[in-house]
PDB file of the backbone (N, CA, C, O) and the ligand in Angstrom, with CONECT records:
HET     ZN  A 101       1
ATOM      1  N   MET A   1       0.836  -1.212   0.000  1.00  0.00           N
ATOM      2  CA  MET A   1       0.000   0.000   0.000  1.00  0.00           C
ATOM      3  C   MET A   1       0.866   1.255   0.000  1.00  0.00           C
ATOM      4  O   MET A   1       1.881   1.324   0.692  1.00  0.00           O
ATOM      5  N   ALA A   2       0.466   2.207  -0.756  1.00  0.00           N
ATOM      6  CA  ALA A   2       1.169   3.483  -0.797  1.00  0.00           C
ATOM      7  C   ALA A   2       0.197   4.582  -0.369  1.00  0.00           C
ATOM      8  O   ALA A   2      -1.020   4.457  -0.505  1.00  0.00           O
ATOM      9  N   VAL A   3       0.770   5.640   0.142  1.00  0.00           N
ATOM     10  CA  VAL A   3      -0.075   6.728   0.623  1.00  0.00           C
ATOM     11  C   VAL A   3       0.087   7.959  -0.276  1.00  0.00           C
ATOM     12  O   VAL A   3       1.201   8.395  -0.564  1.00  0.00           O
ATOM     13  N   CYS A   4      -1.028   8.493  -0.700  1.00  0.00           N
ATOM     14  CA  CYS A   4      -1.028   9.700  -1.523  1.00  0.00           C
ATOM     15  C   CYS A   4      -0.504  10.882  -0.702  1.00  0.00           C
ATOM     16  O   CYS A   4      -0.886  11.071   0.453  1.00  0.00           O
ATOM     17  N   ARG A   5       0.356  11.653  -1.307  1.00  0.00           N
ATOM     18  CA  ARG A   5       0.971  12.775  -0.595  1.00  0.00           C
ATOM     19  C   ARG A   5       0.022  13.972  -0.510  1.00  0.00           C
ATOM     20  O   ARG A   5       0.288  14.934   0.211  1.00  0.00           O
ATOM     21  N   SER A   6      -1.061  13.906  -1.235  1.00  0.00           N
ATOM     22  CA  SER A   6      -1.966  15.050  -1.260  1.00  0.00           C
ATOM     23  C   SER A   6      -3.180  14.832  -0.362  1.00  0.00           C
ATOM     24  O   SER A   6      -3.452  15.643   0.523  1.00  0.00           O
ATOM     25  N   CYS A   7      -3.907  13.744  -0.586  1.00  0.00           N
ATOM     26  CA  CYS A   7      -5.125  13.510   0.197  1.00  0.00           C
ATOM     27  C   CYS A   7      -4.900  12.478   1.298  1.00  0.00           C
ATOM     28  O   CYS A   7      -5.777  12.233   2.126  1.00  0.00           O
ATOM     29  N   GLU A   8      -3.696  11.872   1.292  1.00  0.00           N
ATOM     30  CA  GLU A   8      -3.315  10.893   2.299  1.00  0.00           C
ATOM     31  C   GLU A   8      -4.195   9.651   2.325  1.00  0.00           C
ATOM     32  O   GLU A   8      -4.342   8.993   3.355  1.00  0.00           O
ATOM     33  N   ASP A   9      -4.763   9.354   1.193  1.00  0.00           N
ATOM     34  CA  ASP A   9      -5.509   8.111   1.035  1.00  0.00           C
ATOM     35  C   ASP A   9      -4.538   6.984   0.701  1.00  0.00           C
ATOM     36  O   ASP A   9      -3.482   7.212   0.110  1.00  0.00           O
ATOM     37  N   GLU A  10      -4.900   5.796   1.079  1.00  0.00           N
ATOM     38  CA  GLU A  10      -4.085   4.654   0.690  1.00  0.00           C
ATOM     39  C   GLU A  10      -4.571   4.131  -0.640  1.00  0.00           C
ATOM     40  O   GLU A  10      -5.753   3.839  -0.825  1.00  0.00           O
ATOM     41  N   VAL A  11      -3.629   4.020  -1.568  1.00  0.00           N
ATOM     42  CA  VAL A  11      -3.991   3.534  -2.892  1.00  0.00           C
ATOM     43  C   VAL A  11      -3.011   2.460  -3.339  1.00  0.00           C
ATOM     44  O   VAL A  11      -1.912   2.336  -2.799  1.00  0.00           O
ATOM     45  N   ASP A  12      -3.430   1.687  -4.335  1.00  0.00           N
ATOM     46  CA  ASP A  12      -2.558   0.631  -4.849  1.00  0.00           C
ATOM     47  C   ASP A  12      -1.389   1.211  -5.620  1.00  0.00           C
ATOM     48  O   ASP A  12      -0.259   0.729  -5.543  1.00  0.00           O
ATOM     49  N   GLU A  13      -1.699   2.276  -6.376  1.00  0.00           N
ATOM     50  CA  GLU A  13      -0.679   2.814  -7.252  1.00  0.00           C
ATOM     51  C   GLU A  13      -0.617   4.325  -7.139  1.00  0.00           C
ATOM     52  O   GLU A  13      -1.637   5.012  -7.082  1.00  0.00           O
ATOM     53  N   LEU A  14       0.599   4.816  -7.108  1.00  0.00           N
ATOM     54  CA  LEU A  14       0.764   6.265  -7.060  1.00  0.00           C
ATOM     55  C   LEU A  14       1.238   6.781  -8.409  1.00  0.00           C
ATOM     56  O   LEU A  14       1.905   6.084  -9.174  1.00  0.00           O
ATOM     57  N   VAL A  15       0.871   8.016  -8.669  1.00  0.00           N
ATOM     58  CA  VAL A  15       1.308   8.656  -9.907  1.00  0.00           C
ATOM     59  C   VAL A  15       2.257   9.777  -9.531  1.00  0.00           C
ATOM     60  O   VAL A  15       2.008  10.537  -8.595  1.00  0.00           O
ATOM     61  N   SER A  16       3.346   9.869 -10.273  1.00  0.00           N
ATOM     62  CA  SER A  16       4.318  10.920 -10.004  1.00  0.00           C
ATOM     63  C   SER A  16       3.938  12.180 -10.776  1.00  0.00           C
ATOM     64  O   SER A  16       3.817  12.165 -12.001  1.00  0.00           O
ATOM     65  N   VAL A  17       3.754  13.262 -10.037  1.00  0.00           N
ATOM     66  CA  VAL A  17       3.337  14.515 -10.668  1.00  0.00           C
ATOM     67  C   VAL A  17       4.314  15.620 -10.319  1.00  0.00           C
ATOM     68  O   VAL A  17       4.773  15.725  -9.181  1.00  0.00           O
ATOM     69  N   LYS A  18       4.622  16.431 -11.295  1.00  0.00           N
ATOM     70  CA  LYS A  18       5.514  17.543 -11.043  1.00  0.00           C
ATOM     71  C   LYS A  18       4.665  18.797 -10.822  1.00  0.00           C
ATOM     72  O   LYS A  18       3.929  19.239 -11.704  1.00  0.00           O
ATOM     73  N   THR A  19       4.791  19.346  -9.634  1.00  0.00           N
ATOM     74  CA  THR A  19       4.025  20.538  -9.341  1.00  0.00           C
ATOM     75  C   THR A  19       4.887  21.544  -8.604  1.00  0.00           C
ATOM     76  O   THR A  19       5.575  21.206  -7.641  1.00  0.00           O
ATOM     77  N   GLU A  20       4.843  22.761  -9.059  1.00  0.00           N
ATOM     78  CA  GLU A  20       5.652  23.834  -8.477  1.00  0.00           C
ATOM     79  C   GLU A  20       7.123  23.446  -8.385  1.00  0.00           C
ATOM     80  O   GLU A  20       7.802  23.766  -7.410  1.00  0.00           O
ATOM     81  N   GLY A  21       7.596  22.766  -9.393  1.00  0.00           N
ATOM     82  CA  GLY A  21       9.001  22.397  -9.466  1.00  0.00           C
ATOM     83  C   GLY A  21       9.385  21.193  -8.633  1.00  0.00           C
ATOM     84  O   GLY A  21      10.544  20.778  -8.629  1.00  0.00           O
ATOM     85  N   ARG A  22       8.399  20.620  -7.913  1.00  0.00           N
ATOM     86  CA  ARG A  22       8.698  19.446  -7.104  1.00  0.00           C
ATOM     87  C   ARG A  22       7.980  18.249  -7.694  1.00  0.00           C
ATOM     88  O   ARG A  22       6.941  18.389  -8.339  1.00  0.00           O
ATOM     89  N   ARG A  23       8.537  17.082  -7.471  1.00  0.00           N
ATOM     90  CA  ARG A  23       7.873  15.872  -7.922  1.00  0.00           C
ATOM     91  C   ARG A  23       7.290  15.161  -6.713  1.00  0.00           C
ATOM     92  O   ARG A  23       8.003  14.852  -5.758  1.00  0.00           O
ATOM     93  N   ILE A  24       5.993  14.904  -6.760  1.00  0.00           N
ATOM     94  CA  ILE A  24       5.364  14.225  -5.639  1.00  0.00           C
ATOM     95  C   ILE A  24       4.574  13.028  -6.137  1.00  0.00           C
ATOM     96  O   ILE A  24       4.139  12.977  -7.288  1.00  0.00           O
ATOM     97  N   ASN A  25       4.402  12.080  -5.252  1.00  0.00           N
ATOM     98  CA  ASN A  25       3.635  10.888  -5.585  1.00  0.00           C
ATOM     99  C   ASN A  25       2.231  11.006  -5.009  1.00  0.00           C
ATOM    100  O   ASN A  25       2.048  11.106  -3.796  1.00  0.00           O
ATOM    101  N   VAL A  26       1.259  10.992  -5.888  1.00  0.00           N
ATOM    102  CA  VAL A  26      -0.121  11.136  -5.456  1.00  0.00           C
ATOM    103  C   VAL A  26      -0.987  10.087  -6.145  1.00  0.00           C
ATOM    104  O   VAL A  26      -0.546   9.415  -7.076  1.00  0.00           O
ATOM    105  N   CYS A  27      -2.219   9.957  -5.676  1.00  0.00           N
ATOM    106  CA  CYS A  27      -3.135   9.020  -6.312  1.00  0.00           C
ATOM    107  C   CYS A  27      -3.619   9.606  -7.645  1.00  0.00           C
ATOM    108  O   CYS A  27      -3.376  10.774  -7.945  1.00  0.00           O
ATOM    109  N   GLU A  28      -4.293   8.793  -8.418  1.00  0.00           N
ATOM    110  CA  GLU A  28      -4.708   9.235  -9.745  1.00  0.00           C
ATOM    111  C   GLU A  28      -5.641  10.438  -9.698  1.00  0.00           C
ATOM    112  O   GLU A  28      -5.543  11.347 -10.522  1.00  0.00           O
ATOM    113  N   ASP A  29      -6.539  10.432  -8.732  1.00  0.00           N
ATOM    114  CA  ASP A  29      -7.480  11.544  -8.592  1.00  0.00           C
ATOM    115  C   ASP A  29      -6.738  12.849  -8.355  1.00  0.00           C
ATOM    116  O   ASP A  29      -7.013  13.864  -8.995  1.00  0.00           O
ATOM    117  N   CYS A  30      -5.801  12.803  -7.433  1.00  0.00           N
ATOM    118  CA  CYS A  30      -5.039  14.004  -7.097  1.00  0.00           C
ATOM    119  C   CYS A  30      -4.145  14.419  -8.258  1.00  0.00           C
ATOM    120  O   CYS A  30      -3.970  15.609  -8.518  1.00  0.00           O
ATOM    121  N   ALA A  31      -3.583  13.444  -8.949  1.00  0.00           N
ATOM    122  CA  ALA A  31      -2.721  13.747 -10.093  1.00  0.00           C
ATOM    123  C   ALA A  31      -3.498  14.564 -11.116  1.00  0.00           C
ATOM    124  O   ALA A  31      -2.996  15.554 -11.649  1.00  0.00           O
ATOM    125  N   GLU A  32      -4.704  14.148 -11.378  1.00  0.00           N
ATOM    126  CA  GLU A  32      -5.548  14.837 -12.346  1.00  0.00           C
ATOM    127  C   GLU A  32      -5.832  16.266 -11.872  1.00  0.00           C
ATOM    128  O   GLU A  32      -5.745  17.229 -12.634  1.00  0.00           O
ATOM    129  N   ARG A  33      -6.167  16.359 -10.609  1.00  0.00           N
ATOM    130  CA  ARG A  33      -6.514  17.660 -10.034  1.00  0.00           C
ATOM    131  C   ARG A  33      -5.297  18.598 -10.032  1.00  0.00           C
ATOM    132  O   ARG A  33      -5.405  19.776 -10.372  1.00  0.00           O
ATOM    133  N   LEU A  34      -4.156  18.055  -9.647  1.00  0.00           N
ATOM    134  CA  LEU A  34      -2.949  18.871  -9.578  1.00  0.00           C
ATOM    135  C   LEU A  34      -2.519  19.352 -10.959  1.00  0.00           C
ATOM    136  O   LEU A  34      -2.084  20.491 -11.124  1.00  0.00           O
ATOM    137  N   LEU A  35      -2.645  18.473 -11.945  1.00  0.00           N
ATOM    138  CA  LEU A  35      -2.273  18.851 -13.293  1.00  0.00           C
ATOM    139  C   LEU A  35      -3.183  19.953 -13.805  1.00  0.00           C
ATOM    140  O   LEU A  35      -2.744  20.886 -14.477  1.00  0.00           O
ATOM    141  N   GLU A  36      -4.451  19.824 -13.473  1.00  0.00           N
ATOM    142  CA  GLU A  36      -5.428  20.822 -13.883  1.00  0.00           C
ATOM    143  C   GLU A  36      -5.099  22.169 -13.236  1.00  0.00           C
ATOM    144  O   GLU A  36      -5.120  23.213 -13.888  1.00  0.00           O
ATOM    145  N   GLU A  37      -4.800  22.117 -11.959  1.00  0.00           N
ATOM    146  CA  GLU A  37      -4.475  23.346 -11.225  1.00  0.00           C
ATOM    147  C   GLU A  37      -3.215  23.995 -11.779  1.00  0.00           C
ATOM    148  O   GLU A  37      -3.142  25.218 -11.904  1.00  0.00           O
ATOM    149  N   ALA A  38      -2.235  23.181 -12.107  1.00  0.00           N
ATOM    150  CA  ALA A  38      -0.985  23.711 -12.651  1.00  0.00           C
ATOM    151  C   ALA A  38      -1.240  24.392 -13.987  1.00  0.00           C
ATOM    152  O   ALA A  38      -0.644  25.423 -14.300  1.00  0.00           O
ATOM    153  N   GLU A  39      -2.136  23.797 -14.769  1.00  0.00           N
ATOM    154  CA  GLU A  39      -2.466  24.364 -16.065  1.00  0.00           C
ATOM    155  C   GLU A  39      -3.160  25.716 -15.899  1.00  0.00           C
ATOM    156  O   GLU A  39      -2.853  26.685 -16.593  1.00  0.00           O
ATOM    157  N   ILE A  40      -4.089  25.747 -14.972  1.00  0.00           N
ATOM    158  CA  ILE A  40      -4.830  26.984 -14.713  1.00  0.00           C
ATOM    159  C   ILE A  40      -3.897  28.077 -14.214  1.00  0.00           C
ATOM    160  O   ILE A  40      -4.009  29.234 -14.621  1.00  0.00           O
ATOM    161  N   ALA A  41      -2.981  27.708 -13.334  1.00  0.00           N
ATOM    162  CA  ALA A  41      -2.036  28.676 -12.795  1.00  0.00           C
ATOM    163  C   ALA A  41      -1.165  29.242 -13.905  1.00  0.00           C
ATOM    164  O   ALA A  41      -0.863  30.435 -13.932  1.00  0.00           O
ATOM    165  N   GLU A  42      -0.766  28.367 -14.821  1.00  0.00           N
ATOM    166  CA  GLU A  42       0.060  28.789 -15.927  1.00  0.00           C
ATOM    167  C   GLU A  42      -0.708  29.750 -16.833  1.00  0.00           C
ATOM    168  O   GLU A  42      -0.180  30.764 -17.289  1.00  0.00           O
ATOM    169  N   MET A  43      -1.960  29.402 -17.078  1.00  0.00           N
ATOM    170  CA  MET A  43      -2.789  30.229 -17.947  1.00  0.00           C
ATOM    171  C   MET A  43      -3.014  31.606 -17.341  1.00  0.00           C
ATOM    172  O   MET A  43      -2.894  32.622 -18.026  1.00  0.00           O
ATOM    173  N   SER A  44      -3.339  31.633 -16.065  1.00  0.00           N
ATOM    174  CA  SER A  44      -3.630  32.921 -15.446  1.00  0.00           C
ATOM    175  C   SER A  44      -2.366  33.761 -15.346  1.00  0.00           C
ATOM    176  O   SER A  44      -2.421  34.990 -15.351  1.00  0.00           O
ATOM    177  N   GLU A  45      -1.226  33.079 -15.256  1.00  0.00           N
ATOM    178  CA  GLU A  45       0.028  33.813 -15.192  1.00  0.00           C
ATOM    179  C   GLU A  45       0.326  34.502 -16.524  1.00  0.00           C
ATOM    180  O   GLU A  45       0.754  35.656 -16.561  1.00  0.00           O
ATOM    181  N   SER A  46       0.094  33.779 -17.604  1.00  0.00           N
ATOM    182  CA  SER A  46       0.362  34.385 -18.905  1.00  0.00           C
ATOM    183  C   SER A  46      -0.685  35.447 -19.216  1.00  0.00           C
ATOM    184  O   SER A  46      -0.397  36.431 -19.898  1.00  0.00           O
ATOM    185  N   ALA A  47      -1.904  35.243 -18.713  1.00  0.00           N
ATOM    186  CA  ALA A  47      -2.943  36.249 -18.902  1.00  0.00           C
ATOM    187  C   ALA A  47      -2.564  37.528 -18.159  1.00  0.00           C
ATOM    188  O   ALA A  47      -2.783  38.639 -18.644  1.00  0.00           O
ATOM    189  N   MET A  48      -2.000  37.345 -16.988  1.00  0.00           N
ATOM    190  CA  MET A  48      -1.572  38.479 -16.180  1.00  0.00           C
ATOM    191  C   MET A  48      -0.443  39.224 -16.889  1.00  0.00           C
ATOM    192  O   MET A  48      -0.416  40.455 -16.906  1.00  0.00           O
ATOM    193  N   GLN A  49       0.477  38.479 -17.466  1.00  0.00           N
ATOM    194  CA  GLN A  49       1.593  39.111 -18.163  1.00  0.00           C
ATOM    195  C   GLN A  49       1.110  39.872 -19.384  1.00  0.00           C
ATOM    196  O   GLN A  49       1.645  40.929 -19.719  1.00  0.00           O
ATOM    197  N   ASP A  50       0.093  39.331 -20.050  1.00  0.00           N
ATOM    198  CA  ASP A  50      -0.479  40.034 -21.190  1.00  0.00           C
ATOM    199  C   ASP A  50      -1.043  41.370 -20.734  1.00  0.00           C
ATOM    200  O   ASP A  50      -0.835  42.405 -21.368  1.00  0.00           O
ATOM    201  N   MET A  51      -1.752  41.321 -19.633  1.00  0.00           N
ATOM    202  CA  MET A  51      -2.421  42.505 -19.122  1.00  0.00           C
ATOM    203  C   MET A  51      -1.407  43.594 -18.757  1.00  0.00           C
ATOM    204  O   MET A  51      -1.641  44.788 -18.944  1.00  0.00           O
ATOM    205  N   MET A  52      -0.273  43.129 -18.229  1.00  0.00           N
ATOM    206  CA  MET A  52       0.720  44.091 -17.791  1.00  0.00           C
ATOM    207  C   MET A  52       1.665  44.506 -18.908  1.00  0.00           C
ATOM    208  O   MET A  52       2.581  45.305 -18.712  1.00  0.00           O
ATOM    209  N   GLY A  53       1.418  43.944 -20.079  1.00  0.00           N
ATOM    210  CA  GLY A  53       2.210  44.349 -21.237  1.00  0.00           C
ATOM    211  C   GLY A  53       3.620  43.789 -21.247  1.00  0.00           C
ATOM    212  O   GLY A  53       4.544  44.399 -21.785  1.00  0.00           O
ATOM    213  N   TYR A  54       3.770  42.606 -20.639  1.00  0.00           N
ATOM    214  CA  TYR A  54       5.092  41.992 -20.608  1.00  0.00           C
ATOM    215  C   TYR A  54       5.516  41.539 -21.996  1.00  0.00           C
ATOM    216  O   TYR A  54       6.679  41.645 -22.385  1.00  0.00           O
ATOM    217  N   LYS A  55       4.524  41.026 -22.732  1.00  0.00           N
ATOM    218  CA  LYS A  55       4.868  40.451 -24.033  1.00  0.00           C
ATOM    219  C   LYS A  55       4.994  41.526 -25.095  1.00  0.00           C
ATOM    220  O   LYS A  55       4.280  42.528 -25.068  1.00  0.00           O
ATOM    221  N   GLY A  56       5.877  41.318 -26.001  1.00  0.00           N
ATOM    222  CA  GLY A  56       6.030  42.250 -27.114  1.00  0.00           C
ATOM    223  C   GLY A  56       6.886  43.442 -26.781  1.00  0.00           C
ATOM    224  O   GLY A  56       7.018  44.355 -27.596  1.00  0.00           O
ATOM    225  N   ARG A  57       7.462  43.456 -25.620  1.00  0.00           N
ATOM    226  CA  ARG A  57       8.304  44.608 -25.263  1.00  0.00           C
ATOM    227  C   ARG A  57       9.772  44.356 -25.557  1.00  0.00           C
ATOM    228  O   ARG A  57      10.592  45.274 -25.574  1.00  0.00           O
ATOM    229  N   ARG A  58      10.087  43.055 -25.796  1.00  0.00           N
ATOM    230  CA  ARG A  58      11.489  42.760 -26.041  1.00  0.00           C
ATOM    231  C   ARG A  58      11.884  43.063 -27.479  1.00  0.00           C
ATOM    232  O   ARG A  58      13.039  42.870 -27.856  1.00  0.00           O
TER     233      ARG A  58
HETATM  234 ZN    ZN A 101      -4.851  11.642  -3.456  1.00  0.00          ZN2+
END
């Protein structure tokens, strides 16, 4: 048995997910959620940079 690092549930298999530059072992449910969150964070970050005029200034 392995323990998910996110929800601390015991699962048969863990999935390795890279989040915020760290690699953690989580269950499949958490892996999906974390990947989604990472994607959203990335999107909002680039949206923020667009708003602040970061792009196209170089
Ligand atoms: Zn989990």
